[in-house]
C-alpha positions, 0 to 999 in steps of 0.5 A: 387403435383396434377399439376405435377401428371397430367403433361406430362413428355414431356411437354414444356412451350409451350405445351397447358395442359389441367386441370383436371377439364377440363378433368373430365368433358369432360370424364363424358359428354362423359360417360353421352352422350354415355348411353344416345346413347346406350339408344336411339339406343337399343329402340325396338331393340335387341342387345349383352350386348358387343355391348351395353357396347361399344356403351356407353364407345367408346365416352368417349375413343375417347373423351379422345384420342381427348383430348390427341391429342391435334392438333398434326397431327402426333400423330393423325395418329397413332392413327387412324392407331391403330384404324384400326387395331382392325376392323381385330380382330372384327367380322363384324357388320351390318350396322345399328351396324356400323352406332351406333359405327360411331355416338358414335365416332362422339359424342366423337370426339366433346366433346374431342373438347370441344364442349359439347352442340354440341355433346349432340345436335348430339347425340338426333338428331341421336339418335331421327331418329334411334327411328324413325326408329325403330319405323316405323319398315323400314326394319322390321320384317314384310318385311323379313318375305317375303324373303327366301331361299328355298332348295328343293331335287328332283330325279335325273331323275326330269327334274329341268328346269322350273318344279317349275316355275307354284307353284313359280308365283303362291306364290312368286313375284319373284324368282331365282334359285341360286345352283344346286348341286348333293348328295346322290352319285349322285342319288339327286339333291338339288335345292336353290332358292332365292324368295319372298313370295306374303304372308307368311301365305300360307307358309304351301300351299306353301309346300305342292303343291312343295312336290307333285311334287318333290316326298315328298322329303325334302324341307326346307324353311328359311329366307334370309341371307341380311347380306352380303349386309348389307353394 
């Protein structure tokens, strides 16, 4: 009964079939590898629950797909096209998230081909490298606090060309005027700068000096958005 239940309707005597025990072993191993990869990737980082669940289950999904394709090139191309459609129905992620998903897919691919030991070794190496990067805080918050985007409002009669340059050179290693636009029916200008602070602890003094030059109008300082250049 079980033999007929787990056989394909289109299988022939020349078709290589997968035994139930092999199927369960590969799927179980891929689930354990996915959980291990999830734990190593999320160490000292913060991600949403949906990303963690997807990272844990993705190796098992890819493993099953590879086992079902079983060397059929046409089916493999069709499955790859179906997976590519998911990209257009999901929000873009960061470079690190996409990299973690590629690692999970690679682990599932290796497991689906039957190389369980290599899959475990692959996850241990890549997961260990991820943990090392997180422990060293490569590109972490300590550095990101220096990259700021500043919006500063000035009156229309103030020539903004170079008026803030002395203050910016004092507190920032580099700065770029990204945008100029009018506001409040043209009676005010709003300037947008991308800058790198020398010392984030001196933000208050930096803003105080700017306020003296812009007539105490509105100034905002926020973290620079680097998601657009994540990849």
